[in-house]
Phi, psi and omega in degrees: 000321180294321177297317181297317180295318178299323178297316179300315182294318180298319180296318180297318178295321179295319181293320179295316180296324180297326182284342181267353180287135181285158179302332181291320183275343187300317180295325181293321185263002188302311184295313179299319180294318180295321179297318180296317179299317181301316180295320178297316181296322179294319177295319176298317181295318179295319178296318178296320181295317180297316179299315179298321181293318181292329183271352184287149183301323183296318179290322179299320180292328183290332183264352177285158179277072184278152179295139177223179179296344180264005182289167184274021184287348178246016181301132179084005183241165185228153176054063184249152170238135185239133175238118186225151171216178184301345184249338182204159177229134178242123181240127177238125185231142181229009188271003182261006178294156183304326183298340180264001178262120183294333180276357178075010180272164171282145178287159171278199179227124182278170180287351181262012180220161179260140179145184177218157180204146173289349180261001182274051185289337178271359179225085187305330181289345180243008181267140172222137189290155176298163176254143171251138183262005185294343175288343176254314186198158173259000179269114181297327179291321176293318179297322183293320177295323177297316180298315181302316181294321180293320178295314181299326186270001185282333180195135180295339181276349183287140179229125178281124183263321182220139180211120175237195180284346180219006183218138177226128177234125182226159174230157177207144179303136180302130180281317182208137351299140186289159175081012180264219183257251189227159165261139177257128182240130181227141174230137179230124183276134175235084186296329180297332182252358180062036182226167174233131175263158183203165177205130176225116189219141174282131179295324189253136176241141179242128178243127178261117184302133008262014185296144178253357173259141180295152171303131188297150172271009182056032178063024182296324177295312181296317182296324179295316179297319180295327177296318178295317182293322176300321178298324183279329183077022178279161181259157175265143182267053181154186182292134183293139175282122182279339178092177182281146175263001179288148177272000000 
């Protein structure tokens, strides 16, 4: 901008000086004056072009901190794929399932994904306490059968992918935001403690620029788990997770 203003001032001075030159001197200075004017106009044109480039939307977008594949939208997650544009980022991850954990535990839930887990002790907003089945029975095998039946009956769209004597893994289409992929649901029986651990998380997170928190699932993962527990009549071993207040 400073260069452009200097060019305007210089051009005005040249034009004013030119009007004061006498007819006798005009012919003598004509060539020199024309060359000088040409240089001034070239400088002015260059300044205007630079200003236009800096003010253009494409250049403005290039210097903004837009979400990219290197953004922190997949922090704390594994085996992720990212699709991003200047207005939103979609991250889908499948690496937190129990089968990828060497210790055999259920994974927690990071701040960049929607859901709850009994293992999310480092992230209170995603933590939900274990369930005890002692309100129904002290027999872990009976409790496990009851859990399987309750999971199957919670939604017709739910599909059990893996089932053993102490582990259940199921998927169900993500309820919200709609049109994404699946929610992964896991249950792990701990008969020595008379409890069941669980994790329900949406594989896909949507981030709307410039927000760094994913668009809320409207507590759909938590509500589904509560529905299962209500069917069973089991108790929670701690304070109930109230869920996110985000829309």
